[in-house]
C-alpha positions as CSV (number, residue, x, y, z in Angstrom):
1,M,-76.7,119.3,-43.5
2,G,-77.4,118.4,-47.4
3,S,-76.0,114.9,-48.2
4,D,-76.6,111.8,-50.0
5,A,-77.9,108.9,-48.2
6,A,-78.2,105.4,-50.2
7,P,-81.1,104.1,-50.2
8,A,-82.5,102.4,-46.4
9,E,-82.3,98.9,-47.7
10,E,-79.8,98.9,-49.1
11,R,-77.5,100.5,-45.8
12,R,-79.4,97.6,-43.5
13,S,-78.6,94.8,-45.1
14,T,-75.3,93.4,-43.1
15,S,-72.5,90.7,-44.0
16,R,-75.3,88.4,-42.5
17,D,-77.6,87.8,-45.3
18,R,-76.0,89.1,-47.8
19,P,-74.1,86.1,-50.8
20,V,-70.8,85.8,-51.1
21,G,-68.3,88.7,-52.4
22,G,-69.7,91.6,-49.3
23,L,-70.7,94.9,-50.2
24,L,-69.5,94.4,-53.8
25,R,-72.4,92.7,-54.3
26,T,-74.1,95.8,-53.5
27,R,-74.5,97.6,-56.6
28,N,-73.6,101.3,-54.8
29,Y,-70.8,100.1,-53.2
30,A,-69.6,98.4,-55.9
31,L,-69.3,101.6,-57.8
32,L,-68.0,103.9,-55.2
33,W,-65.3,101.1,-55.0
34,L,-65.0,100.5,-59.1
35,G,-64.6,104.4,-59.2
36,R,-61.7,104.6,-56.7
37,S,-59.9,101.8,-57.1
38,I,-59.2,102.9,-61.1
39,S,-58.7,106.0,-59.9
40,A,-56.6,105.3,-57.1
41,V,-54.1,103.8,-59.8
42,G,-54.0,106.2,-61.6
43,S,-52.9,108.9,-58.6
44,S,-50.7,106.4,-58.3
45,I,-48.9,106.5,-61.9
46,T,-48.6,110.4,-61.3
47,T,-46.9,110.1,-57.8
48,V,-44.0,108.7,-60.4
49,A,-44.6,110.6,-63.8
50,L,-44.8,113.7,-62.3
51,P,-41.6,113.8,-60.5
52,L,-40.3,112.6,-64.1
53,V,-41.6,114.6,-65.7
54,A,-39.5,116.8,-63.7
55,V,-36.4,116.2,-63.6
56,S,-35.9,114.6,-67.5
57,T,-38.2,116.6,-69.2
58,L,-37.5,119.7,-67.5
59,H,-34.0,118.9,-65.5
60,A,-35.7,120.3,-62.4
61,S,-33.2,119.3,-58.8
62,P,-33.9,118.0,-56.9
63,A,-35.3,120.9,-54.4
64,M,-38.2,121.7,-57.1
65,V,-38.6,118.2,-57.3
66,A,-39.4,118.6,-53.0
67,L,-41.3,121.7,-53.8
68,L,-43.7,119.4,-56.6
69,T,-44.3,117.0,-54.0
70,A,-45.3,120.3,-51.6
71,A,-47.4,121.9,-53.8
72,G,-49.7,119.5,-54.0
73,W,-50.3,118.6,-50.9
74,L,-50.6,122.6,-49.6
75,P,-53.5,122.8,-50.1
76,W,-54.4,120.8,-46.9
77,L,-52.9,124.0,-45.2
78,L,-54.4,126.0,-47.2
79,I,-58.0,125.4,-47.0
80,G,-58.4,121.8,-45.7
81,L,-60.0,123.7,-41.8
82,P,-63.3,125.5,-44.8
83,A,-63.0,122.3,-46.6
84,G,-64.2,120.3,-43.7
85,V,-67.0,123.4,-43.4
86,W,-68.6,123.4,-46.6
87,V,-68.5,119.4,-47.2
88,D,-70.6,118.9,-44.1
89,R,-72.6,122.2,-46.2
90,W,-73.4,120.5,-49.9
91,P,-73.8,117.4,-50.5
92,R,-71.3,114.2,-50.9
93,R,-71.8,112.8,-53.8
94,R,-72.1,116.2,-56.3
95,T,-68.8,118.0,-53.8
96,L,-66.8,114.0,-55.6
97,L,-67.8,115.2,-58.8
98,I,-66.9,118.6,-58.8
99,A,-63.7,116.7,-57.6
100,D,-63.4,114.3,-60.4
101,F,-64.0,116.4,-63.6
102,A,-61.8,119.5,-62.0
103,S,-58.7,117.1,-61.7
104,A,-58.9,115.9,-64.8
105,V,-59.9,119.0,-66.8
106,V,-56.5,120.3,-65.0
107,L,-54.5,116.7,-65.0
108,V,-54.6,117.0,-69.2
109,T,-53.1,120.7,-70.0
110,I,-49.5,119.4,-68.7
111,P,-49.0,117.1,-72.0
112,I,-50.7,119.2,-73.3
113,A,-48.7,121.7,-72.7
114,A,-45.2,119.3,-72.7
115,W,-46.4,118.6,-76.6
116,T,-46.8,121.9,-78.0
117,N,-43.2,123.2,-76.2
118,V,-44.8,125.0,-73.2
119,L,-44.4,123.3,-70.1
120,T,-42.7,124.8,-67.5
121,P,-41.7,124.2,-63.6
122,T,-44.0,127.1,-62.6
123,M,-46.7,125.2,-65.0
124,L,-46.2,122.3,-63.1
125,L,-46.3,123.7,-59.9
126,V,-49.5,125.5,-61.0
127,A,-51.2,122.4,-61.8
128,A,-50.7,120.1,-58.5
129,L,-51.8,122.8,-56.9
130,L,-54.8,123.2,-58.3
131,A,-55.2,119.2,-58.7
132,G,-53.5,118.6,-55.0
133,T,-57.1,121.2,-54.2
134,A,-59.7,119.1,-55.9
135,G,-58.0,116.2,-54.2
136,V,-59.3,117.9,-50.6
137,F,-62.1,118.0,-51.4
138,F,-62.8,114.5,-52.9
139,D,-60.7,113.3,-49.6
140,V,-62.8,114.7,-47.2
141,A,-65.8,113.9,-49.1
142,S,-65.5,111.0,-49.4
143,N,-64.7,110.5,-45.9
144,A,-67.5,111.5,-45.2
145,F,-70.3,110.3,-47.8
146,L,-69.0,106.3,-46.7
147,P,-70.6,106.0,-43.8
148,Q,-73.5,106.7,-44.9
149,L,-73.0,104.5,-48.0
150,V,-72.5,101.6,-46.1
151,S,-73.6,100.7,-42.7
152,A,-72.2,101.1,-39.2
153,E,-71.3,96.9,-38.8
154,D,-70.2,97.6,-42.4
155,L,-67.5,99.8,-41.8
156,L,-64.7,98.1,-41.6
157,E,-64.7,96.4,-44.6
158,A,-65.8,98.4,-46.6
159,T,-62.6,101.3,-45.2
160,S,-60.8,97.6,-45.6
161,K,-61.9,96.9,-49.3
162,L,-61.2,100.4,-50.0
163,Q,-57.4,100.5,-48.7
164,T,-57.0,96.9,-50.5
165,S,-58.0,98.2,-53.6
166,A,-55.9,101.7,-53.5
167,S,-52.4,100.1,-52.5
168,V,-53.2,97.6,-55.7
169,A,-53.0,101.3,-57.5
170,R,-49.9,101.3,-54.8
171,V,-48.3,98.6,-56.5
172,L,-49.0,99.0,-60.2
173,G,-49.3,102.8,-60.0
174,P,-45.4,103.1,-60.4
175,G,-44.3,100.7,-62.5
176,L,-47.3,101.8,-64.7
177,G,-45.3,105.2,-64.0
178,G,-41.7,103.6,-64.9
179,L,-42.4,101.8,-67.7
180,L,-45.2,104.5,-69.6
181,A,-42.2,106.9,-68.7
182,Q,-39.9,104.7,-71.6
183,A,-41.9,104.2,-73.9
184,A,-44.3,107.3,-74.8
185,G,-42.8,109.5,-72.6
186,P,-43.4,110.5,-68.8
187,V,-46.7,113.1,-69.5
188,S,-48.3,109.9,-71.4
189,G,-48.9,108.4,-67.2
190,I,-50.6,112.1,-66.1
191,L,-52.3,112.4,-69.3
192,V,-53.7,108.3,-68.5
193,D,-54.8,110.2,-64.6
194,S,-56.6,112.2,-66.0
195,V,-59.0,109.6,-67.9
196,T,-59.3,107.4,-65.0
197,F,-60.8,111.1,-62.6
198,M,-63.3,110.9,-65.5
199,V,-64.3,107.0,-64.4
200,S,-64.4,107.6,-61.2
201,A,-67.2,110.2,-62.1
202,A,-69.3,107.8,-64.2
203,C,-69.2,105.6,-61.5
204,L,-70.6,108.0,-59.3
205,L,-72.9,109.2,-61.6
206,G,-74.1,105.9,-61.9
207,L,-75.3,105.9,-57.7
208,R,-78.9,105.4,-56.6
209,T,-79.1,107.8,-53.8
210,E,-81.6,108.9,-51.7
211,P,-83.7,112.4,-52.3
212,E,-81.0,114.8,-50.0
213,P,-82.6,116.9,-46.5
214,R,-82.9,120.7,-46.9
215,P,-81.3,122.8,-44.5
216,A,-82.4,123.9,-41.4
217,A,-84.9,126.6,-41.9
218,G,-81.9,128.6,-40.2
219,G,-79.0,128.2,-42.5
220,Y,-75.9,127.3,-40.8
221,P,-74.3,128.7,-38.7
222,G,-70.7,130.8,-39.3
223,M,-67.7,128.9,-40.7
224,L,-65.5,130.0,-38.0
225,R,-68.1,127.8,-35.2
226,Q,-68.6,125.4,-37.3
227,V,-64.3,124.9,-38.2
228,G,-64.1,125.1,-33.8
229,E,-67.1,122.6,-33.8
230,G,-64.6,120.4,-35.4
231,L,-61.2,120.9,-33.7
232,R,-63.3,121.1,-30.3
233,F,-65.1,117.6,-30.6
234,I,-61.0,116.0,-31.5
235,I,-59.6,117.6,-28.3
236,R,-61.7,116.0,-25.8
237,G,-60.8,112.6,-27.0
238,R,-57.1,111.9,-25.9
239,L,-56.8,109.4,-27.6
240,L,-57.9,110.8,-31.3
241,Q,-55.3,113.5,-29.6
242,A,-53.0,111.6,-29.1
243,I,-53.6,109.0,-32.8
244,L,-53.8,112.5,-34.7
245,V,-49.9,114.0,-33.4
246,V,-48.4,110.9,-33.7
247,A,-49.9,110.5,-37.8
248,T,-48.8,114.2,-38.6
249,V,-45.1,113.5,-37.7
250,T,-45.0,109.9,-39.9
251,N,-46.4,112.1,-42.4
252,F,-44.1,115.2,-41.9
253,A,-41.2,112.0,-42.1
254,M,-42.3,109.2,-44.6
255,L,-44.1,112.2,-47.8
256,G,-40.4,113.6,-47.0
257,I,-38.8,110.6,-47.9
258,T,-41.6,110.6,-51.1
259,A,-40.8,113.6,-52.1
260,L,-36.7,112.4,-52.5
261,R,-37.0,108.7,-53.3
262,V,-37.5,108.7,-56.8
263,V,-33.9,111.4,-57.9
264,F,-32.5,109.7,-55.2
265,L,-33.1,106.4,-57.0
266,V,-32.3,107.1,-60.6
267,R,-29.9,110.2,-60.2
268,T,-27.7,109.1,-56.7
269,E,-27.8,105.8,-58.0
270,G,-28.3,105.4,-61.2
271,V,-31.5,103.3,-61.5
272,A,-34.0,103.1,-64.7
273,P,-36.4,104.8,-64.1
274,G,-38.4,101.6,-64.7
275,T,-36.3,100.0,-62.3
276,A,-37.3,102.8,-59.9
277,G,-40.8,102.1,-60.6
278,L,-40.9,98.3,-60.4
279,V,-39.5,98.8,-56.6
280,I,-41.6,101.2,-55.1
281,G,-44.6,99.5,-56.6
282,V,-43.0,96.2,-54.6
283,G,-42.2,97.7,-51.9
284,S,-46.1,99.1,-52.0
285,L,-46.8,94.9,-51.8
286,G,-47.2,96.0,-48.4
287,S,-50.1,98.3,-47.6
288,I,-51.8,95.0,-50.0
289,L,-51.1,93.0,-47.0
290,G,-51.8,95.8,-44.2
291,A,-55.0,95.9,-45.9
292,V,-55.8,92.6,-46.2
293,L,-55.5,91.6,-42.7
294,A,-56.3,95.4,-41.4
295,S,-60.0,93.5,-40.0
296,R,-59.1,90.1,-39.9
297,A,-56.5,91.2,-36.8
298,S,-59.2,93.7,-35.7
299,R,-61.2,90.8,-35.5
300,R,-59.2,88.5,-33.1
301,F,-56.8,91.0,-31.9
302,G,-58.8,94.0,-31.4
303,S,-58.7,97.3,-33.1
304,A,-56.8,99.0,-30.9
305,R,-54.2,96.6,-30.4
306,T,-54.4,95.8,-34.6
307,Y,-53.2,99.6,-34.7
308,L,-51.2,99.9,-32.0
309,V,-48.3,96.7,-33.3
310,A,-48.8,98.0,-36.6
311,T,-48.3,101.9,-35.8
312,V,-45.0,100.8,-32.8
313,V,-43.4,97.8,-34.6
314,A,-42.8,98.6,-38.7
315,A,-41.8,102.4,-37.7
316,P,-38.2,101.5,-37.5
317,F,-38.3,99.3,-41.1
318,V,-37.7,102.7,-43.0
319,L,-33.8,102.6,-41.8
320,L,-33.5,101.0,-44.1
321,L,-34.7,102.7,-47.2
322,P,-31.2,105.0,-46.5
323,L,-29.6,101.7,-46.5
324,G,-30.2,100.9,-50.3
325,G,-28.9,102.0,-53.0
326,H,-27.8,100.6,-57.1
327,G,-27.9,97.1,-57.7
328,W,-28.8,93.9,-54.2
329,R,-28.8,97.1,-52.0
330,L,-31.9,97.1,-53.9
331,A,-33.4,95.1,-51.5
332,L,-33.1,97.1,-49.0
333,F,-35.1,99.8,-49.6
334,A,-37.7,97.3,-51.3
335,V,-38.3,94.9,-47.8
336,G,-38.2,98.2,-46.1
337,S,-40.8,100.5,-47.9
338,F,-42.8,96.0,-47.9
339,V,-43.1,97.0,-43.9
340,V,-43.6,100.1,-43.4
341,L,-46.5,100.9,-46.0
342,A,-47.8,97.0,-44.0
343,G,-48.0,99.0,-40.4
344,A,-49.0,102.2,-41.6
345,T,-51.6,101.0,-44.3
346,M,-52.9,99.2,-41.4
347,S,-53.1,102.2,-38.5
348,S,-55.2,104.0,-41.3
349,V,-57.7,101.4,-41.7
350,M,-58.1,101.1,-37.8
351,T,-57.7,104.7,-37.4
352,M,-60.6,105.5,-39.9
353,T,-62.7,102.5,-39.7
354,F,-62.8,104.1,-35.2
355,R,-63.3,107.7,-36.9
356,G,-66.1,107.0,-39.1
357,N,-67.9,105.1,-35.6
358,F,-67.4,107.8,-33.5
359,V,-67.8,110.4,-34.9
360,P,-71.4,112.1,-35.3
361,A,-72.9,112.3,-39.4
362,H,-72.6,115.3,-39.0
363,L,-69.6,116.3,-38.0
364,L,-67.8,113.7,-39.3
365,G,-66.8,116.7,-43.1
366,R,-64.9,118.5,-40.1
367,V,-63.6,116.2,-38.1
368,T,-62.0,114.8,-41.4
369,A,-61.4,117.6,-42.8
370,A,-59.5,119.0,-39.3
371,S,-57.3,115.5,-39.0
372,R,-56.7,115.8,-42.8
373,F,-55.2,119.7,-42.2
374,F,-53.1,118.6,-39.9
375,V,-51.4,114.8,-40.9
376,F,-51.3,116.6,-44.6
377,G,-51.3,119.8,-44.3
378,T,-47.4,119.3,-42.9
379,V,-46.4,116.7,-45.3
380,P,-45.3,120.2,-47.9
381,L,-43.1,121.4,-45.2
382,G,-42.0,117.6,-44.8
383,A,-41.5,118.3,-48.4
384,A,-39.6,121.2,-47.8
385,T,-37.0,120.0,-45.2
386,A,-36.2,117.2,-47.7
387,G,-35.3,120.1,-49.8
388,L,-33.3,122.3,-48.1
389,L,-31.8,118.8,-46.5
390,T,-30.5,117.5,-49.3
391,S,-29.1,121.1,-50.3
392,S,-27.9,122.1,-47.3
393,F,-26.7,117.9,-45.9
394,G,-26.8,115.7,-49.7
395,I,-30.3,113.1,-50.2
396,R,-28.6,110.0,-48.3
397,A,-28.4,112.7,-44.9
398,A,-31.2,113.3,-45.1
399,M,-33.0,110.3,-46.2
400,W,-31.1,109.3,-42.8
401,A,-32.6,112.5,-40.6
402,L,-36.7,111.7,-42.0
403,A,-36.2,107.7,-40.9
404,A,-35.0,108.2,-38.1
405,L,-38.3,111.1,-37.4
406,Y,-41.0,108.5,-38.4
407,V,-39.0,105.5,-35.5
408,I,-39.6,107.6,-32.9
409,A,-42.7,109.9,-33.5
410,P,-44.9,107.0,-32.5
411,L,-43.0,106.2,-29.3
412,P,-45.5,108.3,-27.4
413,L,-48.5,105.6,-28.1
414,L,-47.3,103.7,-25.3
415,A,-48.1,106.1,-22.5
416,T,-51.8,106.4,-23.7
417,S,-55.1,104.7,-23.4
418,A,-54.0,102.5,-26.5
419,R,-51.7,100.5,-25.0
420,T,-54.7,99.9,-22.1
421,L,-57.4,99.2,-24.9
422,R,-58.3,96.0,-27.1
423,D,-60.8,97.2,-28.8
424,F,-61.1,101.5,-30.3
425,P,-64.3,103.2,-28.2
426,A,-67.7,103.6,-30.6
427,Q,-70.8,105.2,-30.4
428,D,-73.8,106.3,-32.3
429,V,-72.9,108.0,-35.6
430,Q,-76.6,108.4,-36.4
431,D,-76.6,110.9,-33.5
432,A,-79.2,113.8,-35.4
433,A,-77.6,117.3,-35.5
434,P,-77.6,119.9,-32.7
């Protein structure tokens, strides 16, 4: 497996012998964190800016906006599984760089097309599809690259810090997207996102890494065999299966709601775009709280217990979203988003740390991709379902149906070993490749 690895002395450093600031005082992790954090702000801006371009500039229907969201996630269904194989074969830092550059180029075409009056809904869909494809490779490579950059005992801290900055981005991004839309038009937010991908690439270029190991003399096994290895690893682990099923169903429901939220607030409830962005951003404060508390809760109560409580207890608050609306009811939307995102972020930190410590390094790209294939691959189905439900029953009824599914999905966890475990199991992530 070709890979980039952090210098050995930096990987061996632990939280006990680092000064205040932890991993952020190490060069490689600090650069990775900075690039990812800035890029996350840009991507969060686009989650509001892209549907606003469709609604405000192209006067798209709710179904079209839902399809636009679906297009961004469709690549997980199309190439999610082989992407994991390629990531395990390719140098991971180089894969991240190519993905950043590709995303920057694709996104900058949208404002150029708008300024030259040639932008169409089809162009928006194609751009979302291409940017989503680059995002598949970046996501898989990033998750597989992090355990190479930090030691196993630092993985929880590393994951938690990245999730914290991503959560801050989810707070800042929607508000910035709404304000940019009002001040300079919705395409300005997409231009900003394009620039942030270039910043991320610059940070990756600054990493100091060891020479990459050469592939084995016999080359690599076939694509199907390598995909099967990742799938079999998940199938053999019942706890991995249960977590994967819950994540798949809850993402299906939540991304359906996400696809509708801007249209619901702006068009159905008459909320100004800037206000809608701020409400979504306030709700996203919950993800910051979840990311900050994740490592503390894990150490005090156990990773498995933290995951279970965060997943099951927070879910019913999603029912406040369809109750939200104009005036004081915007508070319901914000509170529901806050609690749900706090729980979802804590669950995500626990899941990624569990997978990073449990899965052997040579399989991590494929196992991550297989998990993402199911979790993110259902997102376009959720967005498309949201569009169909809206067309048939109205946008509020669609949000109620998706919220109910989100509440029910985690309940089967109570019948798994997660109910009795304090911590998730771990194994040596440095197992040699076969």
